[in-house]
N, C-alpha and C positions, 0 to 999 in steps of 0.2 A: 630564246628569251632576250628582250632588249635591255641594254644597259641604261641605267639612270645617269644623268649628266655627272653626278658626283663620282661615278665609277670610271669615267674616261680619264685618260692621261691628258696633260696640257696640250701635247701635240695633236691628239685626237680631237680635243675641243676646238682648237684653232682651225684645224683642217676641216671639220664639220661646218664651222662658222663660215669660212671662206667659200666652201662648196655651196652652201645654202644661199649666201649672198650672191654668188655668180648666177645661180638658178633664178633667184628673184630678179636680178638685173635683166636676164634674158627674157623673162616673162614681161617685165615692164617695157622692154623694147618691142616685143610682140604686140603689147597693148597699144603703144603709140602707132605702130604700123597699121594695126586693125582700125584704130580711130581715124587715121588719115584716109584709109580706103572707104570707111563708112561715110566720112564727110564728103568725099567725091561722089559717092552714089547718092547721098542725100541731096547734094546740089543738083544732080541730074534729075532726080525725082521732082524737086522744087521747080526747076526750069520747065519741065513738062507740064506740071500742074498750072503754072502761070500761062504757058502757051495754050493750054486747053481750057483755061478759065474754070478750073475745078479746085476743090480744097482737099480732096481725098481720092485714093485709088484702092479699091477692094480687089484683092487677088487671092488665089488659093493658098499662097504662102503667107499672107498677112495683109494688113491694111496700112497704107502710107497716108498720113494726114498732116495738115499744117498745124503747127503748135506755136503760138505766139508767147514769147516770154518778155516780161518788162524788165527794164534796167534803169538805173540812175547813174549819172556821171556828173562830176564837178567840172564845169568849164572854166570858171574863174574862182579860185578858192577864197581870195580876199573879199570879193563881192558876196559870195555865198555865205561866208562866215559872218560878215557884217549884217546881212539880212536875217540870218538865223538868230543871232544874238539880239538884234533890235526887236524882233518879233517873238521872243521867248520860245523858240523852236528847238531847244537843245536836245529834245528827244530824237531829232534827225541825225545827231552825231553818234558815231560808234564810241564805245567805251573802252578805248585802248590808247596807249601812248607809244611813240617810237622808241624802241630799246636804245638805239644809238644816241638819240637826243637826250634821253634820261641819263644815260651813262656819262655823257659829256657834261651835263649840268652838275651831276654829283661830283665828278672829278674837279670841275672848276670852282666848286663851292665847298671845298674841304670835307667832302663826305656827306654834306647836308642833303637829305632827301625831302622833296616837296611833300607837304601834308597829303596823305591819302595815296601815296605812291611808294613802292618798294622795288628793290632790284636785288637779284641774287644770281647764283649760278648752281648748276648741278653737274656732278662728275659722272661720266658714263664710260664704260669700257668700250674701246674701239679695237678693231682687228685690221691689220694691214697685211697685204699679200707679200710673200717673199719673192 
């Protein structure tokens, strides 16, 4: 029968936490390694598709195909913001603020928080290895 967390000693809780964190870290490293290998293979598949003038390869193991993803990037923030505001395109902007900038503003203005913004903190238990 498995013990419930409340039945463990503090030593057992911390030990379990560290063991699980180490396991998770190992899995994340494996994930990165696997992603790097997949990227190399994907590059080779793309290179061959370009060389052969095709957009897909059907094999018994599966089908490799070209997949186009769109992206947006800001090349000049000042120009982009000026254009967005001048043309009432605020819907293009994300709805977030930089935490460090807001914190600095609040500290420099005697705790004053700009309208519509708030800042706080959360306390969480952490575990350090011995």
